[in-house]
C-alpha positions in Angstrom: -47.7 -184.0 -33.3 -46.3 -185.3 -36.1 -43.2 -183.6 -37.4 -44.1 -184.0 -41.1 -47.3 -181.5 -41.1 -45.5 -179.5 -38.6 -42.1 -178.8 -41.0 -44.7 -179.6 -44.0 -42.9 -182.4 -46.1 -44.7 -184.6 -48.4 -44.8 -188.0 -48.7 -42.5 -189.5 -51.3 -40.5 -192.9 -52.1 -40.3 -195.9 -49.2 -36.8 -196.9 -49.8 -33.1 -195.0 -50.1 -31.9 -194.6 -53.4 -28.3 -195.6 -54.3 -26.0 -193.6 -56.9 -26.5 -196.8 -59.0 -30.8 -196.3 -58.9 -32.4 -194.3 -62.1 -33.1 -190.4 -61.4 -35.8 -189.7 -62.8 -36.4 -186.3 -60.9 -35.5 -185.3 -57.6 -38.5 -185.0 -55.0 -39.3 -181.4 -53.6 -38.0 -182.8 -49.9 -34.3 -184.7 -50.0 -32.0 -185.3 -48.0 -28.4 -187.4 -48.7 -26.5 -189.4 -46.1 -22.9 -189.4 -45.9 -20.9 -191.9 -43.3 -23.6 -192.0 -40.7 -22.4 -195.7 -40.1 -24.9 -197.5 -37.7 -27.1 -194.9 -37.7 -27.8 -194.8 -41.3 -30.4 -197.9 -41.2 -32.8 -196.0 -38.2 -32.4 -192.4 -40.5 -33.7 -194.0 -43.6 -36.6 -195.2 -42.1 -37.3 -191.8 -39.8 -36.8 -189.3 -42.7 -38.8 -191.5 -44.9 -41.2 -191.6 -42.3 -41.7 -187.6 -42.2 -41.8 -188.4 -46.3 -38.4 -186.9 -47.0 -36.7 -189.3 -49.8 -33.3 -189.8 -48.5 -30.5 -190.4 -51.1 -27.4 -192.9 -49.6 -23.9 -192.2 -50.2 -21.2 -194.6 -49.6 -18.3 -192.7 -50.7 -17.2 -189.1 -51.4 -17.2 -189.6 -54.5 -20.9 -190.9 -54.9 -21.6 -187.6 -52.2 -20.6 -185.4 -54.7 -22.0 -187.0 -57.4 -25.4 -187.2 -55.9 -25.5 -183.7 -54.1 -24.5 -182.6 -58.6 -28.0 -184.6 -59.9 -30.0 -183.7 -56.7 -29.8 -180.4 -55.0 -30.6 -182.2 -51.5 -33.0 -179.9 -49.2 -30.9 -181.4 -46.5 -27.3 -183.2 -46.0 -26.7 -185.3 -43.1 -22.7 -185.7 -42.7 -21.2 -187.9 -40.6 -17.4 -188.5 -41.0 -16.4 -187.0 -43.8 -13.5 -189.0 -44.4 -10.7 -191.3 -43.0 -7.7 -189.0 -43.8 -9.0 -186.4 -41.6 -9.9 -183.6 -44.3 -12.8 -181.3 -44.3 -12.2 -180.5 -47.9 -15.9 -182.9 -48.6 -17.8 -180.4 -46.8 -16.0 -177.4 -48.4 -17.0 -179.1 -52.1 -20.1 -180.0 -51.2 -21.0 -176.3 -49.4 -19.5 -175.2 -53.0 -21.9 -177.3 -54.9 -25.9 -177.1 -52.6 -24.8 -173.7 -51.5 -28.8 -173.0 -50.4 -29.1 -176.6 -48.7 -28.7 -177.6 -45.2 -26.4 -179.2 -43.9 -25.9 -180.7 -40.8 -23.0 -183.1 -39.1 -23.8 -185.3 -36.7 -21.1 -185.5 -33.7 -19.7 -188.9 -32.2 -19.5 -186.3 -29.3 -20.0 -183.3 -27.8 -16.3 -181.9 -28.5 -16.6 -177.7 -29.2 -13.3 -178.0 -31.1 -14.5 -180.7 -34.1 -17.9 -178.5 -34.1 -15.1 -175.0 -34.9 -14.0 -177.1 -37.6 -16.9 -178.5 -39.0 -18.3 -174.9 -38.8 -15.5 -173.6 -40.0 -15.4 -176.1 -43.4 -18.8 -174.9 -44.1 -21.6 -176.8 -42.0 -24.6 -175.0 -40.7 -24.5 -176.3 -37.5 -23.6 -179.3 -35.3 -26.0 -181.7 -34.0 -24.5 -183.6 -30.6 -25.6 -186.9 -29.6 -27.4 -188.5 -29.3 -28.7 -188.7 -32.4 -32.5 -188.6 -33.1 -34.4 -187.8 -36.5 -37.3 -185.7 -34.5 -34.1 -183.5 -33.7 -32.4 -183.1 -36.7 -35.6 -182.1 -38.5 -36.3 -179.5 -35.8 -32.5 -178.5 -36.2 -33.3 -178.4 -40.2 -37.0 -176.1 -39.8 -34.8 -173.6 -38.3 -32.0 -173.5 -40.4 -35.0 -172.9 -42.9 -36.5 -170.5 -41.4 -33.7 -168.3 -40.7 -33.6 -164.8 -42.1 -32.0 -165.0 -45.9 -32.0 -169.1 -45.7 -32.1 -170.3 -49.3 -32.2 -166.8 -51.0 -29.0 -166.0 -52.4 -30.6 -162.4 -53.6 -29.8 -161.8 -49.8 -26.3 -160.8 -51.4 -28.0 -158.1 -53.1 -29.6 -156.6 -50.3 -26.6 -156.4 -47.9 -25.8 -153.7 -45.6 -22.6 -152.7 -45.9 -20.9 -151.7 -43.0 -17.9 -149.2 -42.5 -16.3 -149.0 -38.9 -13.4 -146.3 -38.9 -10.4 -147.7 -36.7 -9.4 -144.3 -34.6 -12.8 -143.2 -34.4 -14.8 -146.1 -33.6 -17.3 -144.9 -35.8 -19.8 -146.8 -37.8 -21.2 -145.8 -40.9 -24.0 -147.3 -43.5 -27.3 -146.0 -45.0 -28.2 -144.2 -41.7 -25.4 -142.4 -40.6 -22.4 -142.0 -38.6 -23.2 -144.2 -34.8 -20.5 -144.1 -32.9 -19.5 -147.8 -30.8 -18.0 -148.2 -27.4 -14.3 -149.2 -26.8 -15.3 -152.8 -25.9 -17.9 -152.8 -29.0 -15.0 -151.7 -31.3 -12.9 -154.0 -29.5 -15.2 -157.2 -30.3 -16.4 -156.2 -34.1 -12.6 -156.4 -34.5 -11.9 -159.1 -32.9 -14.7 -160.9 -35.1 -14.1 -159.3 -38.3 -10.1 -160.5 -37.9 -11.5 -163.9 -37.7 -12.6 -164.0 -41.6 -16.1 -165.1 -41.3 -14.8 -168.4 -39.0 -16.6 -168.5 -35.4 -14.6 -167.0 -33.1 -15.4 -169.3 -29.2 -16.7 -167.1 -26.2 -14.1 -168.4 -23.9 -11.2 -166.9 -26.5 -13.5 -163.7 -26.8 -13.3 -163.4 -23.0 -9.8 -163.8 -22.6 -8.8 -162.3 -25.0 -10.2 -158.7 -24.8 -11.3 -158.3 -21.2 -8.6 -160.6 -19.8 -7.9 -164.2 -18.3 -9.3 -162.3 -15.1 -12.6 -162.1 -15.9 -15.2 -164.6 -14.5 -18.6 -163.4 -15.8 -20.3 -163.8 -19.1 -22.5 -161.4 -18.7 -20.5 -158.4 -19.9 -19.9 -160.5 -23.1 -23.4 -160.9 -23.9 -24.6 -157.6 -23.1 -21.8 -156.6 -25.7 -23.0 -158.6 -28.3 -26.5 -156.8 -27.1 -25.6 -153.4 -27.6 -23.7 -154.4 -30.8 -26.2 -155.8 -32.8 -28.8 -152.9 -31.5 -25.9 -150.9 -33.9 -25.4 -153.0 -36.8 -28.2 -155.0 -37.1 -31.7 -154.1 -39.5 -33.5 -156.6 -36.9 -31.3 -157.3 -33.6 -33.6 -159.8 -32.7 -32.5 -162.2 -36.2 -29.1 -160.6 -36.6 -27.8 -161.9 -40.1 -24.4 -159.5 -39.3 -23.0 -160.7 -36.4 -24.3 -164.4 -35.4 -24.5 -166.9 -32.6 -22.8 -170.7 -33.1 -24.7 -172.4 -30.4 -22.7 -173.7 -27.5 -19.4 -172.4 -29.1 -19.6 -168.6 -29.8 -19.7 -166.5 -32.5 -18.8 -165.0 -36.1 -19.3 -162.0 -38.1 -20.3 -162.4 -42.2 -16.7 -160.7 -42.8 -18.0 -159.0 -46.3 -20.7 -157.5 -44.9 -18.2 -155.7 -42.3 -15.2 -153.3 -43.3 -13.0 -152.2 -40.7 -10.9 -149.0 -42.1 -7.5 -147.2 -40.5 -8.7 -143.6 -40.8 
């Protein structure tokens, strides 16, 4: 099946655009590439074949300028900078909050993935890297609940949890949380919107002797039924594939009382 027909990309230019090239207007489907090294030519060809106009940035400065001018639907990043700083990821996210940002890892390193996600990337892609894998991941990002929709914040569900009574209060009323449900939610809220690895949650909440991860999965499932509008498509307590969980901090308040 052709990915173009499945994902809905339109035909566009057959070659990447550099910053020095004139930009009459940004195409409806576009991608910004930076730091992909030897992958760049194959990705340019593959993305263009699927109807995605590519903009190849040579460095940080060009990436920020192109992002500002084009507002690409997709950003593919490799090494963000030789200095090891992740500020470029944060700056690109601030510049293009509705763009899907994928980081192509050199290896399946959960610690590096956690760092990238904390900096603002939407997802990471471990090797081997193929155009099909990247497009499918981008497709999932674009179709997640509320993706690319800023009004979602205005409609965001506000949750308040009383620490002493462990009672959740929202528009539906009051709902008691079990001890483990509260501890899990509190641990994730304390992370300030950052991803918390599964192994850290198991160690901190259930202790180092806990062997089975099934207890964590069950607790997440129960907690989502209490805090999410649609537990099957969570937007407060979200899963970061292969790493752990995070909570949208602005959506949950834990109050002493």
